[in-house]
N, C-alpha and C positions, 0 to 999 in steps of 0.2 A: 505493499500500498503504499501510497507517497505522503511525502509529510506535508502540510498545509501550508500553502503562499501566503505571503502577505504582498502587498504591493508596498510602496516608498512611502504613502500616504500613510499607508493602514502600519506599516512597522513603524513609521516615529508614532502615531498614537498607541502605540500600544507601549514603548520605550518613554513617550510624555515629554517628547521631542519636537521641532521642528522637522520637518519635511525636508530642508534648508542642510536644516544640523546635521542631519544621518546623512545625506547627499555628501557633507563634507565627510562626512565621516568615512564614507564608504569610502573617496576617493581616496582620501589619506591611508587607505588598507589598513583602518581601525576594526573594519566591523565586514565578515562577509558575506555574499549574496552569488544566485544565482541569475545566469541574463541567455535567458532563450528569445531566441528572434528579436534580441533586439529590445528586451524589457527588463527590467529591473525589478527581484522578487529577494524575498527575504523568508525565513525556514523559522520556527521555534526555536530551534536549535541551535540558529546560528546568533537571535536575538539576546538566549540566555546565554551564550558565551558572552557574547558583548559585553553584559549587566553582570557575570561572576568577575570581568577581569577590571571591570571599572566600579566594581565597589569598592569603598574605604571604610571598615568599622572605627570605632575612635576609641584611640588609647583608652581602657582602663585607668581609677584612679591609683589604681592602685603602680602600676607600673610609670603613671607618671611621679610618685613618689619614690620608688627604688632609681627611677634617675636620675635624680639631688647627687651633689658630692656627700663625702659622708661630713667632714664638718659641718654642712648646712648653709654656708656662706655662697651664694655665687659670685662668681667675676666681673667687676662693670664692662658694659658694652663699651665701646668703642676704641680708640688710642686716647691714653694717658694726657694728660697735661700736660701742654709741654713740647710733646710728641711733630703735632702742625707744624710748618712752618707757615709763618704770617706771610699770607698776599702782596706782595710790592706795591708801589702806588697805581700803576700803570696796570696791573691786573684786577686790580680792585675795579677802576676809570672803566674799561672793557665790560666787568661782570654786570656794572651799574648801568652802561649801557642797552646791555644787552636785553637789562631787564625792564629796564625803563622805556624801549622802544616803543613808538605807539603799533601795534596789528596790521600788518598787511589786507 
């Protein structure tokens, strides 16, 4: 028995995305499809496989608690004070010109 086949519009509705998004995923090679006489079709297995590969499960609280450092202190983000060079006058001027330039 042949599997049930869905059009692009039907498959997109089953996945909860727009037909354009589904078409983009097909072109990018992220979802399998059938092409018969120039018509694109999707099977339930193709849609299920796509969903399984793109499902992200939330991290549990215990995993988040175990990932912290033993001391409980975290390092601050970014460079320490004094490690980034101060911009010279010319680069400050160019940056200000670019920032305040009227949009075209």
